[in-house]
All heavy atoms as an XYZ file, in Angstrom:
710
protein
N      89.854    121.917     66.511
C      91.090    121.645     65.690
C      91.831    120.547     66.270
O      92.105    120.585     67.508
C      91.941    122.923     65.597
C      93.088    122.702     64.660
S      93.927    124.315     64.429
C      95.457    123.972     65.255
N      92.166    119.504     65.518
C      92.843    118.405     66.105
C      94.340    118.584     66.136
O      94.934    119.040     65.117
C      92.563    117.183     65.196
C      93.233    115.829     65.570
C      92.645    115.453     66.905
C      92.931    114.827     64.511
N      94.943    118.445     67.235
C      96.399    118.664     67.373
C      97.053    117.288     67.335
O      96.594    116.349     67.957
C      96.701    119.295     68.749
C      96.281    120.726     68.707
C      96.610    121.375     70.066
N      95.642    120.771     71.006
C      95.672    121.041     72.325
N      96.647    121.789     72.817
N      94.808    120.579     73.115
N      98.063    117.077     66.534
C      98.793    115.869     66.535
C     100.162    116.026     67.077
O     100.709    117.090     67.082
C      98.897    115.396     65.023
O      99.576    116.267     64.278
C      97.555    115.059     64.456
N     100.715    114.845     67.486
C     102.096    114.876     68.076
C     102.984    114.297     67.066
O     102.715    113.208     66.558
C     102.101    114.121     69.408
C     103.536    114.060     69.961
C     101.143    114.609     70.436
N     104.096    114.942     66.787
C     104.981    114.494     65.711
C     105.769    113.302     66.330
O     105.952    113.120     67.521
C     105.903    115.605     65.291
O     106.898    115.875     66.385
N     106.339    112.491     65.387
C     107.132    111.375     65.777
C     108.443    111.912     66.486
O     108.867    111.303     67.507
C     107.638    110.586     64.466
N     108.909    113.078     66.149
C     110.073    113.671     66.840
C     109.745    113.919     68.314
O     110.567    113.719     69.256
C     110.619    114.823     66.176
C     111.843    115.404     66.727
C     112.379    116.671     66.082
O     111.722    117.139     65.105
N     113.486    117.152     66.539
N     108.517    114.513     68.512
C     108.126    114.901     69.896
C     107.958    113.647     70.774
O     108.386    113.599     71.860
C     106.854    115.648     69.872
N     107.381    112.650     70.152
C     107.207    111.372     70.822
C     108.538    110.749     71.226
O     108.714    110.159     72.354
C     106.303    110.390     69.964
O     105.055    110.992     69.739
C     106.093    109.083     70.730
N     109.440    110.686     70.268
C     110.791    110.161     70.543
C     111.448    110.957     71.643
O     112.114    110.352     72.499
C     111.582    110.131     69.261
O     110.944    109.400     68.240
C     112.968    109.618     69.484
N     111.359    112.310     71.550
C     112.005    113.164     72.596
C     111.439    112.925     73.937
O     112.211    112.726     74.987
C     111.800    114.639     72.263
O     112.332    114.886     70.986
C     112.483    115.523     73.278
N     110.150    112.664     74.069
C     109.510    112.421     75.379
C     109.917    111.010     75.878
O     110.183    110.839     76.985
C     107.917    112.544     75.212
C     107.256    111.933     76.436
C     107.540    113.976     75.079
N     110.033    110.073     74.969
C     110.476    108.701     75.289
C     111.891    108.723     75.904
O     112.228    108.110     76.918
C     110.373    107.778     74.142
C     110.868    106.416     74.428
C     110.277    105.437     75.078
C     112.150    105.901     74.080
N     111.073    104.336     75.212
C     112.222    104.616     74.519
C     113.312    106.422     73.420
C     113.299    103.857     74.436
C     114.438    105.653     73.252
C     114.437    104.393     73.753
N     112.780    109.502     75.188
C     114.107    109.593     75.650
C     114.243    110.374     77.038
O     114.949    109.948     77.919
C     114.958    110.411     74.707
C     115.386    109.668     73.420
C     115.990    110.577     72.422
C     116.248    108.512     73.737
N     113.379    111.338     77.219
C     113.298    112.024     78.538
C     112.793    111.062     79.628
O     113.302    111.076     80.807
C     112.415    113.265     78.432
C     112.208    114.141     79.627
C     113.546    114.622     80.244
C     111.270    115.235     79.416
N     111.819    110.220     79.345
C     111.361    109.286     80.249
C     112.467    108.283     80.658
O     112.591    107.786     81.798
C     110.074    108.513     79.716
C     108.796    109.283     79.579
C     107.748    108.520     78.833
C     108.212    109.678     80.957
N     113.212    107.803     79.607
C     114.331    106.942     79.924
C     115.375    107.590     80.761
O     115.844    106.955     81.658
C     114.931    106.609     78.562
O     114.071    105.878     77.747
N     115.704    108.887     80.576
C     116.688    109.575     81.398
C     116.115    109.708     82.780
O     116.913    109.467     83.752
C     116.990    110.976     80.812
C     117.743    111.811     81.751
C     117.735    110.860     79.476
N     114.863    109.991     82.982
C     114.277    110.101     84.324
C     114.336    108.754     85.065
O     114.641    108.682     86.213
C     112.914    110.600     84.269
C     112.862    112.122     83.821
C     112.212    110.518     85.605
C     111.551    112.673     83.557
N     114.027    107.668     84.291
C     114.164    106.346     84.882
C     115.609    106.027     85.340
O     115.809    105.512     86.548
C     113.737    105.298     83.896
O     112.301    105.536     83.513
C     113.823    103.870     84.437
N     116.559    106.317     84.514
C     117.958    106.085     84.910
C     118.397    106.899     86.145
O     119.094    106.457     86.954
C     118.871    106.244     83.677
C     118.767    105.271     82.597
C     119.548    105.679     81.351
C     119.155    103.925     83.024
N     117.890    108.230     86.126
C     118.230    109.098     87.206
C     117.632    108.602     88.465
O     118.295    108.553     89.521
C     117.746    110.518     86.924
C     118.006    111.587     87.975
C     119.378    111.728     88.234
C     117.323    112.915     87.503
N     116.372    108.118     88.456
C     115.753    107.556     89.684
C     116.536    106.339     90.099
O     116.687    106.166     91.357
C     114.310    107.135     89.369
O     113.533    108.291     89.002
N     117.024    105.485     89.234
C     117.781    104.349     89.607
C     119.128    104.684     90.226
O     119.526    104.164     91.217
C     117.967    103.452     88.403
C     118.847    102.266     88.738
C     118.477    101.123     89.309
C     120.286    102.107     88.515
N     119.518    100.220     89.432
C     120.609    100.879     89.020
C     121.193    102.976     88.042
C     121.967    100.381     89.002
C     122.545    102.525     87.958
C     122.858    101.222     88.437
N     119.752    105.755     89.615
C     121.053    106.227     90.109
C     120.889    106.840     91.572
O     121.811    106.690     92.341
C     121.683    107.193     89.173
N     119.767    107.418     91.859
C     119.622    108.039     93.126
C     119.349    107.046     94.177
O     119.581    107.235     95.384
C     118.395    109.048     93.076
C     118.604    110.234     92.349
C     117.341    111.017     92.163
C     119.662    111.160     93.105
N     118.808    105.805     93.804
C     118.573    104.858     94.827
C     119.760    104.240     95.495
O     120.718    103.907     94.859
C     117.735    103.706     94.189
N     119.756    104.175     96.786
C     120.949    103.510     97.501
C     120.822    102.023     97.214
O     119.860    101.473     96.816
C     120.696    103.879     98.937
C     119.226    104.050     99.086
C     118.723    104.587     97.704
N     121.933    101.395     97.620
C     121.961     99.943     97.536
C     122.663     99.347     96.357
O     122.483     98.180     95.977
N     123.435    100.177     95.690
C     124.198     99.645     94.526
C     125.538     99.030     94.903
O     126.203     98.518     94.059
C     124.426    100.729     93.486
C     123.221    101.323     92.938
N     122.236    100.610     92.177
C     122.672    102.534     93.024
C     121.291    101.399     91.827
N     121.454    102.639     92.349
N     125.787     99.083     96.148
C     127.124     98.504     96.583
C     126.902     97.471     97.726
O     125.824     97.029     97.978
N     127.980     97.234     98.494
C     127.953     96.251     99.558
C     127.493     96.742    100.898
O     127.179     96.068    101.788
C     129.405     95.649     99.672
C     129.864     94.966     98.414
C     129.099     93.636     98.100
O     128.774     92.947     99.083
O     128.913     93.394     96.924
N     127.491     98.052    101.025
C     127.242     98.690    102.353
C     125.667     98.661    102.600
O     124.909     98.728    101.675
C     127.700    100.125    102.468
O     127.015    100.891    101.393
C     129.270    100.211    102.157
N     125.328     98.586    103.821
C     123.892     98.685    104.244
C     123.357    100.012    103.889
O     124.077    101.005    103.951
C     123.823     98.472    105.708
C     125.228     98.167    106.177
C     126.209     98.417    105.072
N     122.072    100.052    103.599
C     121.355    101.338    103.272
C     120.446    101.708    104.291
O     119.902    100.883    105.044
C     120.708    101.227    101.838
C     121.687    100.907    100.764
C     119.639    100.089    101.868
N     120.083    103.001    104.345
C     119.083    103.587    105.176
C     118.237    104.430    104.399
O     118.600    105.011    103.388
C     119.727    104.296    106.341
O     120.501    105.401    105.906
N     116.988    104.551    104.760
C     116.006    105.477    104.027
C     116.381    106.929    103.992
O     117.008    107.379    104.991
C     114.688    105.297    104.833
C     114.888    104.295    105.865
C     116.365    103.993    105.939
N     116.199    107.557    102.920
C     116.522    109.025    102.808
C     115.296    109.759    102.354
O     114.867    109.580    101.221
C     117.742    109.229    101.798
O     117.869    110.561    101.528
N     114.757    110.565    103.182
C     113.552    111.374    102.808
C     113.868    112.284    101.627
O     112.943    112.382    100.718
C     113.038    112.171    104.107
O     112.800    111.217    105.089
C     111.860    112.888    103.708
N     114.926    113.036    101.598
C     115.092    113.947    100.391
C     115.143    113.152     99.126
O     114.574    113.532     98.080
C     116.441    114.671    100.661
C     116.613    114.591    102.127
C     115.969    113.280    102.579
N     115.840    112.040     99.059
C     115.869    111.174     97.863
C     114.490    110.647     97.495
O     114.090    110.748     96.376
C     116.904    110.090     98.058
C     118.356    110.623     98.052
C     116.774    109.023     96.882
C     119.391    109.600     98.336
N     113.765    110.215     98.508
C     112.418    109.701     98.270
C     111.548    110.770     97.740
O     110.894    110.600     96.689
C     111.770    109.138     99.544
O     112.690    108.070    100.007
C     110.429    108.611     99.320
N     111.567    112.004     98.278
C     110.766    113.080     97.703
C     111.135    113.433     96.291
O     110.331    113.584     95.431
C     110.940    114.351     98.646
C     110.241    115.573     98.039
C     110.340    114.067    100.019
N     112.492    113.395     96.010
C     112.947    113.706     94.572
C     112.429    112.677     93.656
O     111.989    112.965     92.546
C     114.461    113.831     94.530
C     115.014    114.141     93.197
C     114.451    115.444     92.613
C     116.582    114.168     93.292
N     112.490    111.392     94.045
C     112.064    110.240     93.203
C     110.585    110.292     92.942
O     110.034    110.071     91.927
C     112.539    108.918     93.792
C     111.854    107.782     93.010
C     113.992    108.737     93.671
N     109.811    110.682     94.021
C     108.340    110.841     93.844
C     108.063    112.071     92.857
O     107.165    111.901     92.021
C     107.628    111.062     95.214
C     106.138    111.545     95.052
C     107.653    109.784     96.038
N     108.800    113.171     93.036
C     108.534    114.209     92.049
C     108.877    113.760     90.621
O     108.200    114.234     89.638
C     109.425    115.441     92.509
C     108.921    116.104     93.766
C     109.909    117.205     94.172
C     107.542    116.641     93.633
N     109.971    113.012     90.433
C     110.252    112.481     89.130
C     109.136    111.591     88.630
O     108.830    111.566     87.457
C     111.602    111.746     89.190
C     112.889    112.671     89.375
C     114.017    111.751     89.628
C     113.031    113.528     88.169
N     108.506    110.859     89.545
C     107.417    109.983     89.191
C     106.218    110.885     88.709
O     105.489    110.426     87.837
N     106.002    111.970     89.385
C     104.890    112.864     88.888
C     105.155    113.349     87.471
O     104.256    113.381     86.599
C     104.780    114.072     89.851
C     103.804    115.115     89.293
C     104.335    113.587     91.249
N     106.436    113.773     87.207
C     106.817    114.222     85.878
C     106.630    113.074     84.855
O     106.034    113.256     83.747
C     108.187    114.790     85.862
C     108.625    115.049     84.448
C     108.305    116.011     86.739
N     107.057    111.899     85.254
C     106.916    110.784     84.270
C     105.441    110.455     84.010
O     105.065    110.216     82.896
C     107.632    109.528     84.846
C     109.086    109.546     84.663
C     109.724    108.315     85.267
C     109.359    107.076     84.486
N     110.067    105.898     84.942
N     104.619    110.488     85.139
C     103.245    110.140     84.955
C     102.539    111.176     84.020
O     101.763    110.827     83.115
N     102.872    112.421     84.195
C     102.191    113.484     83.400
C     102.698    113.370     81.901
O     101.867    113.511     81.000
C     102.587    114.847     83.919
C     101.832    115.938     83.258
C     101.749    117.167     84.156
N     100.739    118.065     83.798
C     100.759    118.862     82.751
N     101.759    118.883     81.922
N      99.701    119.635     82.530
N     103.927    113.027     81.706
C     104.409    112.874     80.252
C     103.673    111.699     79.623
O     103.321    111.707     78.521
C     105.923    112.587     80.219
C     106.735    113.938     80.546
C     108.206    113.642     80.632
C     106.487    114.941     79.422
N     103.602    110.511     80.378
C     102.999    109.383     79.888
C     101.496    109.602     79.509
O     100.998    109.248     78.429
C     103.128    108.152     80.857
C     104.641    107.725     80.860
C     102.219    106.976     80.431
C     104.938    106.771     82.011
N     100.790    110.193     80.496
C      99.400    110.489     80.328
C      99.183    111.449     79.158
O      98.291    111.245     78.262
C      98.749    110.938     81.566
C      97.335    111.533     81.330
C      98.693    109.926     82.592
N     100.027    112.476     79.073
C      99.855    113.458     78.010
C     100.186    113.019     76.686
O      99.454    113.257     75.691
N     101.338    112.266     76.506
C     101.800    111.984     75.161
C     101.457    110.624     74.704
O     101.165    110.450     73.500
C     103.365    112.188     75.098
C     103.742    113.583     75.048
C     103.956    114.395     76.160
C     103.943    114.207     73.758
C     104.220    115.719     76.062
C     104.286    115.540     73.734
C     104.409    116.297     74.843
O     104.776    117.605     74.744
N     101.453    109.601     75.580
C     101.226    108.279     75.153
C      99.781    107.764     75.323
O      99.369    106.879     74.778
C     102.120    107.339     75.847
C     103.629    107.615     75.362
C     104.468    108.314     76.208
C     104.081    107.118     74.163
C     105.775    108.601     75.846
C     105.383    107.489     73.729
C     106.215    108.178     74.605
N      98.988    108.540     76.154
C      97.554    108.241     76.306
C      96.821    109.337     75.634
O      95.625    109.389     75.703
C      97.220    108.163     77.786
C      97.979    107.001     78.466
S      97.673    106.881     80.219
C      95.978    106.286     80.245
N      97.458    110.316     75.039
C      96.872    111.337     74.194
C      95.924    112.253     74.988
O      94.988    112.804     74.368
C      96.244    110.788     72.924
C      97.322    110.151     72.052
C      96.836    109.705     70.690
O      95.719    110.147     70.266
O      97.572    108.906     70.064
N      96.069    112.421     76.218
C      95.296    113.332     77.064
C      95.573    114.823     76.744
O      94.766    115.634     76.851
C      95.367    113.030     78.553
C      94.610    114.048     79.363
C      94.744    111.615     78.789
N      96.842    114.895     76.222
C      97.263    116.294     75.889
C      96.358    116.943     74.871
O      96.141    118.187     74.784
C      98.670    116.238     75.347
C      99.366    117.607     75.140
C     100.837    117.338     74.746
N     100.875    116.907     73.350
C     100.901    117.708     72.302
N     100.769    119.026     72.531
N     100.930    117.254     71.063
N      95.659    116.151     73.980
C      94.823    116.689     72.950
C      93.320    116.533     73.356
O      92.412    116.806     72.509
C      95.085    115.951     71.624
O      94.819    114.594     71.809
C      96.499    116.185     71.131
N      93.102    116.106     74.566
C      91.750    115.813     74.997
C      91.056    117.212     75.438
O      91.726    118.222     75.651
C      91.747    114.872     76.177
N      89.765    117.126     75.802
C      89.167    118.349     76.293
C      89.774    118.795     77.588
O      90.293    118.025     78.374
C      87.661    117.921     76.512
C      87.478    116.808     75.589
C      88.874    116.062     75.439
N      89.601    120.062     77.881
C      90.223    120.693     79.067
C      89.832    119.988     80.400
O      90.764    119.769     81.207
C      89.939    122.090     79.093
C      90.623    122.855     80.257
C      90.396    124.413     80.034
N      91.276    125.115     80.990
C      90.746    125.965     81.825
N      89.470    126.410     81.737
N      91.504    126.585     82.714
N      88.633    119.562     80.509
C      88.150    118.946     81.723
C      88.891    117.629     81.987
O      89.301    117.294     83.131
C      86.689    118.612     81.691
C      85.761    119.774     81.659
C      84.326    119.254     81.601
N      84.223    118.259     80.483
C      83.162    117.819     79.937
N      81.991    118.396     80.200
N      83.191    116.951     78.924
N      89.178    116.878     80.933
C      89.901    115.618     81.151
C      91.356    115.874     81.520
O      91.906    115.159     82.349
C      89.855    114.821     79.879
C      90.463    113.424     79.930
C      89.901    112.595     81.045
C      90.303    112.668     78.609
N      91.942    116.930     80.870
C      93.333    117.210     81.235
C      93.433    117.607     82.707
O      94.323    117.218     83.403
C      93.895    118.319     80.294
C      94.062    117.874     78.835
C      94.720    118.926     78.085
N      94.336    120.285     78.304
C      93.558    121.035     77.352
N      93.244    120.477     76.240
N      93.212    122.305     77.692
N      92.531    118.443     83.163
C      92.481    118.862     84.566
C      92.261    117.679     85.481
O      92.931    117.571     86.495
C      91.448    120.014     84.728
C      91.912    121.250     83.991
C      91.247    120.240     86.275
C      90.835    122.353     84.053
N      91.349    116.852     85.097
C      91.043    115.665     85.966
C      92.262    114.732     86.049
O      92.566    114.168     87.126
C      89.808    114.922     85.379
N      92.933    114.520     84.949
C      94.042    113.619     85.019
C      95.253    114.224     85.807
O      95.940    113.506     86.569
C      94.508    113.227     83.658
O      94.817    114.333     82.913
C      93.534    112.310     82.913
N      95.406    115.546     85.687
C      96.450    116.168     86.481
C      96.117    116.117     87.994
O      96.940    115.878     88.798
C      96.656    117.645     86.003
C      97.345    117.828     84.815
O      97.905    116.854     84.261
O      97.264    118.894     84.152
N      94.863    116.292     88.268
C      94.415    116.244     89.699
C      94.556    114.808     90.189
O      95.028    114.662     91.382
C      92.893    116.688     89.831
N      94.291    113.877     89.434
C      94.436    112.404     89.813
C      95.898    112.188     90.138
O      96.226    111.495     91.028
C      93.881    111.549     88.634
C      94.188    110.090     88.948
C      93.559    109.299     89.870
C      95.169    109.311     88.356
N      94.064    108.006     89.837
C      95.071    108.008     88.798
C      96.060    109.497     87.271
C      95.946    106.907     88.441
C      96.882    108.503     86.938
C      96.775    107.204     87.433
N      96.821    112.640     89.247
C      98.216    112.409     89.432
C      98.714    113.046     90.749
O      99.429    112.481     91.569
C      99.044    112.974     88.264
C      99.006    112.083     86.987
C      99.691    112.816     85.871
C      99.758    110.816     87.208
N      98.252    114.283     91.021
C      98.638    114.930     92.203
C      98.156    114.260     93.436
O      98.890    113.990     94.429
C      98.162    116.365     92.218
C      98.230    117.098     93.643
C      98.862    117.226     91.185
N      96.916    113.759     93.407
C      96.343    113.047     94.537
C      97.036    111.693     94.815
O      97.417    111.357     95.859
C      94.747    112.824     94.375
C      94.272    111.824     95.341
C      94.111    114.182     94.474
N      97.258    110.991     93.680
C      97.944    109.670     93.701
C      99.398    109.872     94.307
O      99.684    109.139     95.297
C      98.071    109.024     92.294
C      98.829    107.818     92.252
C      98.120    106.635     92.877
C      99.148    107.474     90.783
N     100.152    110.706     93.750
C     101.550    110.789     94.187
C     101.577    111.487     95.579
O     102.487    111.245     96.404
C     102.388    111.552     93.184
C     102.750    110.603     92.018
C     102.199    110.686     90.801
C     103.587    109.584     91.983
N     102.692    109.692     90.056
C     103.535    108.987     90.741
C     104.404    108.984     92.990
C     104.337    107.901     90.451
C     105.223    107.841     92.635
C     105.092    107.324     91.383
N     100.606    112.396     95.869
C     100.575    112.974     97.179
C     100.254    111.940     98.251
O     100.831    111.922     99.339
N      99.382    111.015     97.896
C      99.005    109.929     98.808
C     100.281    109.086     99.052
O     100.544    108.598    100.181
C      97.862    109.102     98.332
N     100.988    108.691     97.998
C     102.112    107.893     98.073
C     103.178    108.528     99.033
O     103.795    107.843     99.896
C     102.748    107.571     96.655
C     104.150    106.938     96.804
C     101.825    106.615     95.886
N     103.425    109.748     98.798
C     104.337    110.513     99.544
C     103.930    110.676    101.016
O     104.727    110.427    102.003
C     104.649    111.909     99.021
C     105.801    112.683     99.625
C     107.077    111.841     99.514
C     105.958    113.996     98.899
N     102.596    110.944    101.198
C     102.073    111.081    102.563
C     102.164    109.748    103.342
O     102.487    109.810    104.460
N     101.905    108.629    102.698
C     102.076    107.312    103.347
C     103.478    107.125    103.798
O     103.798    106.639    104.861
C     101.490    106.193    102.429
C      99.950    106.343    102.342
C     101.955    104.819    102.964
C      99.317    105.402    101.274
N     104.427    107.428    102.874
C     105.846    107.230    103.245
C     106.303    108.091    104.388
O     106.980    107.647    105.282
C     106.732    107.565    101.933
C     108.164    107.565    102.313
C     108.797    106.289    102.398
C     108.918    108.691    102.576
C     110.198    106.275    102.760
C     110.231    108.626    102.832
C     110.863    107.421    102.925
O     112.207    107.408    103.300
N     105.853    109.406    104.374
C     106.288    110.311    105.395
C     105.571    110.129    106.711
O     106.051    110.419    107.766
C     106.081    111.759    104.983
C     106.851    112.179    103.718
C     106.543    113.583    103.287
C     108.374    112.187    104.063
N     104.458    109.445    106.744
C     103.683    109.223    107.916
C     104.288    108.113    108.736
O     104.657    107.911    109.701
C     102.212    108.815    107.587
C     101.382    108.605    108.792
C     101.343    109.256    109.875
C     100.388    107.516    108.909
N     100.370    108.780    110.738
C      99.777    107.677    110.150
C     100.002    106.488    108.129
C      98.834    106.839    110.603
C      99.007    105.631    108.582
C      98.440    105.806    109.797
């Protein structure tokens, strides 16, 4: 059975992606004149937001949400490995 995504669902996901983007920007230091220093908790939170954004994009805009289960699992695993590597490199 073919599952379709309604225009309302697509618009809602797009708005959520926009909110996550603005939240990530707001969390980033450096919007003022003072010097900034790295913050591990903020970085971890932004990476987690990136995981959520990636999953939404792959699921709704690349239509993997309606793909066979193997592909959904493979893309989820790819996102976890990718973002895990990014976070691991940062923390190392």
